[in-house]
N, CA, C and O of each residue as an XYZ file, in Angstrom:
328
protein
N       0.729     -1.184      0.050
C      -0.050      0.020      0.032
C       0.955      1.381     -0.093
O       1.936      1.536      0.634
N       0.658      2.062     -0.840
C       1.349      3.408     -0.899
C       0.900      4.365      0.278
O      -0.218      4.299      0.789
N       1.778      5.168      0.619
C       1.579      6.234      1.513
C       0.819      7.236      0.862
O       0.992      7.386     -0.348
N      -0.095      8.036      1.542
C      -0.680      9.101      0.941
C       0.011     10.199      0.166
O      -0.399     10.747     -0.857
N       1.052     10.409      0.782
C       1.879     11.468      0.218
C       2.633     10.931     -1.367
O       3.083     11.717     -2.201
N       2.626      9.658     -1.479
C       3.075      9.118     -2.712
C       2.026      9.047     -3.878
O       2.348      8.995     -5.065
N       0.709      9.050     -3.401
C      -0.499      9.088     -4.447
C      -1.039     10.369     -4.733
O      -1.792     10.500     -5.698
N      -0.702     11.453     -3.911
C      -1.360     12.729     -4.028
C      -0.252     13.786     -4.155
O       0.934     13.629     -3.865
N      -0.875     14.945     -4.663
C       0.038     16.133     -4.759
C       0.103     17.003     -3.534
O      -0.867     16.978     -2.777
N       0.905     17.599     -3.311
C       0.984     18.502     -1.904
C       0.547     20.010     -2.556
O       1.105     20.580     -3.494
N      -0.552     20.450     -1.816
C      -1.058     21.866     -2.023
C      -0.344     22.527     -1.124
O       0.211     23.540     -1.549
N      -0.147     22.181      0.312
C       0.534     23.033      1.227
C       1.168     22.224      2.243
O       0.513     21.444      2.934
N       2.492     22.386      2.371
C       3.423     21.559      3.044
C       3.748     22.026      4.436
O       4.042     23.214      4.566
N       3.735     21.284      5.439
C       4.260     21.688      6.706
C       3.587     22.762      7.380
O       4.174     23.621      8.038
N       2.222     22.696      7.189
C       1.462     23.826      7.935
C       0.880     23.415      9.284
O       0.769     22.205      9.482
N       0.574     24.087     10.037
C      -0.106     24.063     11.254
C      -1.283     23.105     11.218
O      -1.780     23.085     10.091
N      -1.833     22.381     12.001
C      -3.145     21.664     11.899
C      -4.395     22.753     11.779
O      -5.395     22.510     11.104
N      -4.216     23.920     12.483
C      -5.085     25.006     12.374
C      -5.166     25.509     10.752
O      -6.229     25.555     10.134
N      -4.067     25.816     10.273
C      -3.835     26.234      8.999
C      -4.453     25.067      7.831
O      -5.013     25.390      6.783
N      -4.251     23.929      8.200
C      -4.587     22.852      7.424
C      -6.305     22.827      7.318
O      -6.966     22.655      6.295
N      -6.725     23.020      8.491
C      -8.265     22.982      8.590
C      -8.770     24.160      7.525
O      -9.652     23.995      6.682
N      -8.071     25.296      7.735
C      -8.647     26.484      6.961
C      -8.402     26.273      5.609
O      -9.244     26.656      4.797
N      -7.116     25.579      5.141
C      -6.882     25.177      3.719
C      -7.979     24.329      3.229
O      -8.485     24.536      2.126
N      -8.412     23.270      4.102
C      -9.413     22.255      3.778
C     -10.660     22.981      3.426
O     -11.178     22.588      2.380
N     -11.311     24.017      4.093
C     -12.516     24.545      4.029
C     -12.195     25.445      2.634
O     -13.044     25.492      1.744
N     -11.019     26.093      2.523
C     -10.854     26.953      1.112
C     -11.041     26.126      0.079
O     -11.743     26.482     -0.868
N     -10.444     24.917      0.115
C     -10.382     23.871     -0.983
C     -11.765     23.471     -1.226
O     -12.166     23.463     -2.389
N     -12.563     23.130     -0.246
C     -13.807     22.596     -0.212
C     -14.853     23.551     -0.953
O     -15.703     23.220     -1.780
N     -14.539     24.973     -0.385
C     -15.429     25.828     -1.036
C     -15.183     26.007     -2.604
O     -16.046     26.443     -3.366
N     -13.853     25.602     -3.005
C     -13.666     25.723     -4.453
C     -14.049     24.504     -5.075
O     -14.013     24.525     -6.305
N     -14.420     23.412     -4.512
C     -15.009     22.235     -4.990
C     -13.778     21.075     -5.134
O     -13.884     20.033     -5.781
N     -12.727     21.460     -4.462
C     -11.545     20.517     -4.485
C     -11.491     19.831     -3.127
O     -11.391     20.450     -2.067
N     -11.576     18.310     -3.251
C     -11.573     17.615     -1.942
C      -9.875     17.647     -1.732
O      -8.988     17.853     -2.560
N      -9.815     17.390     -0.445
C      -8.254     17.313      0.051
C      -8.271     16.406      1.136
O      -9.291     15.977      1.675
N      -7.031     16.113      1.457
C      -6.495     15.146      2.554
C      -5.639     15.816      3.339
O      -4.727     16.462      2.824
N      -5.818     15.756      4.779
C      -4.773     16.347      5.637
C      -3.800     15.126      6.244
O      -4.262     14.196      6.906
N      -2.618     15.248      5.971
C      -1.867     13.913      6.287
C      -0.692     14.607      7.216
O      -0.039     15.608      6.923
N      -0.608     13.898      8.277
C       0.640     14.094      9.257
C       0.411     13.712     10.657
O      -0.648     13.148     10.929
N       1.195     13.928     11.495
C       1.081     13.438     12.965
C      -0.145     14.087     13.643
O      -0.269     15.311     13.697
N      -1.001     13.270     14.132
C      -2.350     13.772     14.896
C      -2.607     12.873     15.945
O      -3.793     12.624     16.157
N      -1.652     12.264     16.735
C      -2.074     11.580     17.755
C      -2.614     11.752     18.887
O      -3.267     10.895     19.482
N      -2.348     13.047     19.332
C      -3.064     13.885     20.485
C      -4.075     14.746     20.019
O      -4.761     15.363     20.833
N      -4.257     14.868     18.752
C      -5.294     15.949     18.443
C      -6.766     15.641     18.913
O      -7.530     16.525     19.299
N      -7.084     14.336     18.845
C      -8.397     13.985     19.389
C      -8.641     14.381     20.875
O      -9.772     14.561     21.326
N      -7.490     14.505     21.605
C      -7.775     14.776     23.108
C      -7.752     16.334     23.237
O      -8.545     16.863     24.016
N      -6.861     17.110     22.493
C      -6.490     18.502     22.618
C      -7.270     19.289     21.721
O      -7.504     20.443     22.080
N      -7.755     18.869     20.541
C      -8.313     19.712     19.547
C      -7.385     20.447     18.404
O      -6.200     20.635     18.677
N      -7.811     20.794     17.349
C      -6.904     21.281     16.384
C      -5.988     22.396     16.869
O      -4.903     22.484     16.293
N      -6.258     23.251     17.833
C      -5.404     24.332     18.138
C      -4.186     23.649     18.678
O      -3.127     24.275     18.644
N      -4.216     22.240     19.252
C      -2.878     21.825     19.841
C      -2.014     21.564     18.570
O      -0.794     21.530     18.731
N      -2.452     21.404     17.506
C      -1.554     21.146     16.344
C      -0.590     22.479     15.920
O       0.107     22.458     14.905
N      -0.639     23.439     16.684
C       0.236     24.593     16.310
C       1.846     24.158     16.364
O       2.731     24.828     15.832
N       2.058     22.996     17.053
C       3.374     22.710     17.132
C       3.661     21.479     16.071
O       4.802     21.197     15.703
N       2.502     20.796     15.635
C       2.594     19.715     14.742
C       2.568     20.186     13.196
O       1.850     21.131     12.872
N       3.250     19.606     12.387
C       3.149     20.087     11.079
C       2.426     18.986     10.314
O       2.535     17.792     10.593
N       1.694     19.466      9.347
C       0.927     18.506      8.479
C       0.923     18.799      7.215
O       1.225     19.981      7.048
N       0.668     18.121      6.053
C       0.641     18.506      4.816
C      -0.880     18.420      4.248
O      -1.629     17.536      4.665
N      -1.251     19.245      3.409
C      -2.595     19.258      2.680
C      -2.467     18.649      1.335
O      -1.769     19.236      0.508
N      -3.029     17.597      1.035
C      -2.805     16.672     -0.286
C      -4.091     16.993     -1.064
O      -5.161     17.373     -0.590
N      -3.802     16.785     -2.254
C      -4.847     17.035     -3.274
C      -4.552     15.859     -4.438
O      -3.447     15.328     -4.555
N      -5.656     15.551     -5.239
C      -5.395     14.802     -6.403
C      -4.567     15.397     -7.347
O      -4.823     16.585     -7.543
N      -3.533     14.866     -8.074
C      -2.435     15.491     -8.834
C      -3.129     16.356     -9.861
O      -2.564     17.388    -10.224
N      -4.318     16.021    -10.366
C      -4.915     16.721    -11.464
C      -5.535     18.100    -10.805
O      -5.844     18.967    -11.621
N      -5.705     18.328     -9.699
C      -6.172     19.332     -8.935
C      -4.995     20.154     -8.373
O      -5.295     21.224     -7.843
N      -3.780     19.822     -8.414
C      -2.654     20.671     -7.594
C      -2.607     21.904     -8.006
O      -2.644     22.710     -7.077
N      -2.523     22.462     -9.292
C      -2.288     23.766     -9.630
C      -3.519     24.532     -9.353
O      -3.362     25.729     -9.116
N      -4.518     24.130     -9.342
C      -5.889     24.809     -8.804
C      -5.889     25.059     -7.521
O      -6.161     26.180     -7.091
N      -5.574     24.006     -6.718
C      -5.468     24.045     -5.305
C      -4.568     25.057     -4.745
O      -4.919     25.748     -3.788
N      -3.265     25.187     -5.380
C      -2.312     25.960     -5.059
C      -2.617     27.466     -5.323
O      -2.170     28.391     -4.645
N      -3.463     27.587     -6.429
C      -3.846     28.895     -6.748
C      -4.906     29.461     -5.732
O      -4.911     30.638     -5.371
N      -5.729     28.587     -5.340
C      -6.688     28.924     -4.469
C      -6.144     29.237     -3.082
O      -6.647     30.148     -2.423
N      -5.230     28.579     -2.665
C      -4.474     28.795     -1.383
C      -3.441     30.195     -1.460
O      -3.177     30.889     -0.477
N      -2.944     30.429     -2.807
C      -2.118     31.628     -3.073
C      -3.069     32.903     -3.073
O      -2.629     33.962     -2.625
N      -4.382     32.819     -3.573
C      -5.448     33.882     -3.642
C      -5.703     34.254     -2.107
O      -5.833     35.404     -1.687
N      -5.750     33.159     -1.391
C      -6.375     33.358      0.098
C      -5.068     34.037      0.827
O      -5.187     35.141      1.358
N      -3.886     33.372      0.830
C      -2.802     33.589      1.733
C      -1.616     34.432      1.082
O      -0.683     34.861      1.761
N      -1.733     34.632     -0.297
C      -0.684     35.204     -0.747
C       0.418     34.336     -1.360
O       0.526     33.170     -0.979
N       1.255     34.843     -2.301
C       2.051     33.655     -2.956
C       3.315     33.407     -2.067
O       4.021     32.439     -2.349
N       3.613     34.120     -1.135
C       4.746     33.885     -0.205
C       4.647     32.930      0.870
O       5.539     32.714      1.691
N       3.404     32.313      0.822
C       3.226     31.371      1.868
C       4.130     30.177      1.666
O       4.617     29.891      0.573
N       4.352     29.406      2.928
C       5.244     28.238      2.753
C       4.292     27.019      2.179
O       3.248     26.687      2.740
N       4.756     26.452      1.084
C       4.393     25.245      0.531
C       5.248     24.460     -0.066
O       4.872     23.390     -0.545
């Protein structure tokens, strides 16, 4: 079985869990499904705000990668870390 990061394209890399949730909503509003992938073992206990220390990636289908990055660039600016 492949790891998600091998099957999907990265729309945003190493963002906090809170930023990932915002990215997920921005992409959903644009009609682009995404997957948030990364360490989250204590998120269930402490909530998304605890993820400020943890880094996760926002993954999309390879065909949607350019559009997803454009959506995030429009919302956060092209200088965002991705």
